[in-house]
VEXZA-425390 format. One record per residue (C-alpha): x, y, z; residue in one letter. Coordinates in steps of 0.25 Angstrom, whole numbers. Layout:
east;north;up;code
X;Y;Z;a $
...
END
This chain:
east;north;up;code
611;-69;210;m $
608;-83;206;d $
615;-95;214;h $
616;-109;209;a $
612;-120;219;p $
624;-126;226;n $
621;-140;231;r $
635;-146;231;r $
637;-146;246;r $
625;-150;253;f $
613;-158;249;l $
602;-150;256;g $
595;-146;268;a $
582;-152;274;s $
569;-146;271;a $
569;-143;286;g $
578;-131;283;l $
567;-122;277;v $
556;-126;287;a $
566;-124;299;a $
570;-110;294;l $
556;-106;290;a $
552;-109;304;g $
563;-101;310;c $
565;-89;302;a $
555;-80;310;g $
560;-70;320;g $
568;-58;318;d $
581;-64;324;g $
586;-49;325;t $
598;-47;334;t $
610;-38;336;t $
624;-42;336;d $
622;-45;351;a $
610;-54;348;g $
617;-64;338;d $
622;-73;349;g $
612;-71;361;g $
603;-82;366;a $
589;-78;371;a $
587;-90;380;s $
588;-86;395;t $
590;-100;400;a $
605;-105;400;a $
607;-119;395;t $
617;-129;399;g $
630;-133;393;t $
630;-135;378;d $
633;-149;375;t $
632;-157;362;a $
618;-164;362;t $
610;-172;351;d $
599;-164;345;t $
588;-174;346;s $
579;-168;335;t $
590;-170;324;e $
593;-185;324;t $
598;-184;310;e $
609;-173;312;a $
619;-179;302;s $
617;-190;292;e $
627;-194;282;t $
624;-201;268;d $
635;-211;267;a $
632;-213;252;a $
633;-198;248;s $
642;-192;258;g $
631;-182;262;s $
626;-180;276;y $
615;-172;283;t $
616;-163;295;v $
605;-156;302;s $
604;-143;311;m $
592;-135;314;e $
586;-126;308;p $
592;-131;295;v $
589;-146;296;g $
596;-156;288;d $
607;-152;278;v $
614;-163;270;t $
628;-161;265;f $
635;-168;253;e $
648;-166;260;s $
654;-158;272;v $
653;-143;270;p $
666;-136;269;e $
663;-121;266;v $
653;-116;277;w $
648;-103;283;v $
644;-101;297;a $
634;-92;304;n $
644;-89;315;n $
656;-93;324;g $
648;-104;331;s $
647;-112;318;w $
661;-107;313;g $
667;-112;326;d $
660;-126;325;m $
666;-127;311;g $
680;-124;316;v $
678;-134;327;a $
675;-145;317;l $
688;-142;309;g $
681;-136;298;r $
685;-123;290;d $
679;-111;295;q $
666;-106;289;p $
667;-96;277;l $
659;-86;284;g $
650;-83;297;v $
640;-72;300;w $
649;-63;307;l $
664;-67;308;p $
667;-57;319;s $
658;-65;328;r $
666;-78;326;w $
677;-75;337;h $
687;-85;331;t $
698;-80;342;q $
692;-91;351;y $
700;-101;342;y $
713;-93;345;d $
718;-103;357;d $
714;-116;349;i $
725;-122;341;p $
722;-123;326;d $
708;-117;326;v $
706;-104;320;s $
696;-96;311;v $
700;-86;300;d $
691;-75;303;q $
694;-67;291;e $
690;-78;282;a $
676;-78;288;l $
665;-72;279;q $
655;-63;286;q $
640;-67;282;l $
634;-55;289;w $
634;-42;281;g $
628;-28;282;d $
616;-33;275;s $
615;-46;282;g $
619;-60;276;v $
621;-59;261;d $
616;-72;254;k $
626;-71;243;e $
637;-73;253;r $
632;-87;255;f $
634;-89;240;y $
648;-83;241;e $
652;-92;252;m $
646;-104;246;d $
647;-112;259;a $
644;-127;260;d $
635;-124;273;v $
630;-112;281;h $
631;-115;295;v $
621;-106;300;m $
606;-105;304;d $
598;-100;292;p $
589;-93;302;n $
600;-84;306;f $
601;-79;292;l $
587;-77;290;m $
585;-70;304;n $
598;-63;305;r $
602;-62;290;g $
589;-59;284;s $
589;-71;275;w $
576;-77;270;e $
573;-92;269;q $
575;-91;254;s $
589;-86;256;d $
593;-98;265;i $
587;-108;255;d $
595;-101;244;e $
608;-103;251;i $
605;-117;255;v $
601;-121;241;e $
613;-113;234;n $
624;-113;244;v $
623;-122;256;g $
615;-126;268;p $
613;-119;281;f $
616;-127;294;y $
616;-120;307;g $
608;-115;319;n $
608;-102;327;s $
615;-109;339;i $
621;-96;345;f $
608;-91;350;s $
594;-96;353;t $
588;-82;354;g $
582;-80;339;y $
567;-81;337;a $
571;-90;325;w $
579;-99;333;h $
568;-105;341;e $
562;-115;332;d $
573;-125;329;y $
584;-133;336;q $
595;-125;344;y $
608;-131;345;y $
619;-130;356;t $
633;-127;351;l $
637;-142;351;y $
624;-146;344;e $
627;-136;333;a $
642;-140;333;f $
638;-155;331;e $
629;-151;319;k $
640;-143;312;v $
649;-155;315;a $
639;-164;308;e $
639;-155;296;m $
654;-154;295;f $
655;-169;297;q $
664;-166;309;e $
657;-174;321;t $
670;-179;326;e $
675;-165;329;r $
662;-161;335;y $
662;-173;344;e $
676;-169;348;a $
672;-155;351;f $
659;-160;359;s $
668;-169;368;a $
677;-157;370;l $
665;-148;373;h $
660;-158;383;d $
673;-158;391;e $
674;-143;390;f $
660;-142;396;l $
664;-150;408;t $
676;-142;410;r $
668;-129;409;v $
658;-135;419;s $
669;-137;429;d $
673;-123;429;v $
659;-117;431;v $
657;-112;445;p $
645;-116;453;d $
633;-108;449;e $
633;-98;461;g $
648;-95;458;a $
646;-91;443;r $
646;-76;440;p $
634;-70;433;g $
636;-66;419;v $
630;-57;409;a $
632;-60;394;v $
629;-47;385;m $
633;-42;372;w $
641;-29;373;a $
643;-21;360;s $
656;-13;359;g $
667;-10;368;d $
659;0;377;e $
646;-7;379;p $
635;1;386;e $
624;-10;384;t $
623;-25;382;f $
615;-35;376;s $
612;-46;386;p $
612;-61;384;y $
606;-72;393;l $
615;-85;393;v $
606;-95;386;g $
605;-104;374;d $
614;-102;361;g $
628;-106;359;t $
632;-91;361;s $
631;-94;376;f $
636;-108;377;k $
649;-104;385;q $
641;-97;395;w $
631;-108;397;r $
642;-118;398;d $
649;-109;409;l $
635;-109;416;q $
635;-94;418;v $
626;-86;427;d $
619;-77;418;d $
617;-64;425;a $
606;-59;416;l $
598;-71;416;a $
589;-67;428;n $
588;-52;425;t $
579;-44;417;d $
590;-43;406;v $
585;-51;394;r $
594;-58;383;d $
597;-49;371;f $
589;-59;362;h $
577;-57;370;a $
575;-42;369;n $
587;-36;363;r $
590;-29;376;g $
602;-22;381;e $
608;-21;395;v $
616;-8;400;d $
626;-7;411;y $
615;-3;421;e $
607;-16;419;t $
620;-24;420;l $
624;-17;433;l $
610;-22;439;e $
613;-36;435;i $
628;-35;437;d $
633;-48;432;p $
646;-54;437;d $
651;-56;422;v $
648;-48;409;l $
650;-56;397;l $
650;-47;385;l $
648;-52;371;r $
652;-45;358;g $
666;-44;361;h $
672;-57;357;e $
681;-51;347;a $
689;-44;358;q $
699;-51;367;t $
697;-51;382;a $
706;-40;383;e $
700;-31;372;e $
686;-33;379;f $
692;-29;392;d $
698;-17;387;d $
686;-12;380;t $
672;-17;385;v $
676;-20;399;v $
685;-7;400;e $
673;1;396;f $
664;-6;406;m $
674;-4;417;r $
674;11;414;n $
659;12;413;h $
651;19;423;e $
641;8;425;v $
648;-4;419;a $
660;-3;429;s $
650;-6;440;s $
647;-20;435;l $
653;-31;443;t $
658;-38;430;a $
665;-26;426;v $
671;-23;440;e $
675;-38;441;e $
681;-39;427;g $
671;-49;422;d $
667;-43;409;v $
670;-53;398;y $
667;-56;383;r $
655;-64;383;g $
657;-73;371;g $
653;-73;356;p $
640;-75;349;l $
644;-88;343;y $
653;-99;348;q $
656;-113;343;g $
662;-125;350;p $
677;-120;350;i $
673;-105;354;s $
664;-111;364;n $
675;-118;371;l $
683;-105;371;v $
672;-96;376;l $
668;-105;387;t $
682;-106;392;e $
683;-91;391;r $
669;-90;399;g $
674;-99;410;a $
686;-90;412;s $
678;-77;411;q $
667;-82;421;l $
674;-92;430;y $
688;-88;429;g $
692;-102;423;v $
707;-101;418;e $
709;-115;412;e $
706;-119;398;e $
693;-127;397;l $
696;-134;384;f $
708;-139;376;d $
711;-130;364;r $
720;-141;358;q $
708;-151;358;r $
699;-141;351;v $
710;-139;340;a $
711;-154;339;d $
697;-156;336;i $
696;-144;326;v $
708;-150;319;t $
703;-164;319;g $
714;-170;329;e $
704;-175;339;f $
END
């Protein structure tokens, strides 16, 4: 099928795109459902604050005469837009959440809509996403290039390396879509565990959020969120117990409602674990022989868990369930399991949903507050829902 070039929305990407992607396309990047959000790093980092990226001093430049402007994010490099993009596609809910936070229309599609858990917005006034309107990029045969032509987006907020390593695209496919449809602009921020994610700049949640704000020309909203986030982190720090009083937690992927084995995650880099870093969790798996899922695709059974016996179990893969549904299925199964029933976390009722693979600035507030309740028994609200709504709607 022939496609005529479409250059109406953006002026072009830097030559660095081809060089950056060519240098990062190696590595198999294979993973299962559990692996799409895990971080391989075994060293926990500090809180995720907005910081300047010193290597990108020309992040956003505006040409006053033409109205065009240039933004930059690794590994893509510089992208110049003739006007602010309106129709957009996102890799996942991390980027989708950023667009919502910036008051933009929701993306036309994401990799897997089921993994953008939009129920996190339920308690925030005037903030919502129409799940049924989201197109799914991933299909039985991978990601169909023709879908990109059909969506005809102004920008694709995703790392092209992800398409080449998880979607089996070639560099020529990326170049074709950039030339005929629109640019790519993104980074695989949710994880640092892929082999192809080692050769270019990694962004924290708020560094990436700032890049998206520059693209949408919504820096004032970003700054409002950044200020709220700084205040939020102070409140979170105030409720975190002293180091010796924090429970040991194990974060794992649990497939199905009657799990017999688990894929372990070490709390490390990547936006996927931001709430646990900010809550300064004591990772019960960090000093054991258990290795992160990304390191060896290993699994943990109940016998191994019983040897470690963490105080709290945080099980991923169940965000579509309510807390009650999770308790009535997964936790109830473990209560009646011959070995699992002997785990301290099961006996004490400390088995919880462990968070999603993807989170953005809004969902991170919700998930961190939820984590503070799960781990430390915090009952008060740690952020102002109305203030979030006011920023989204532009009333800040």
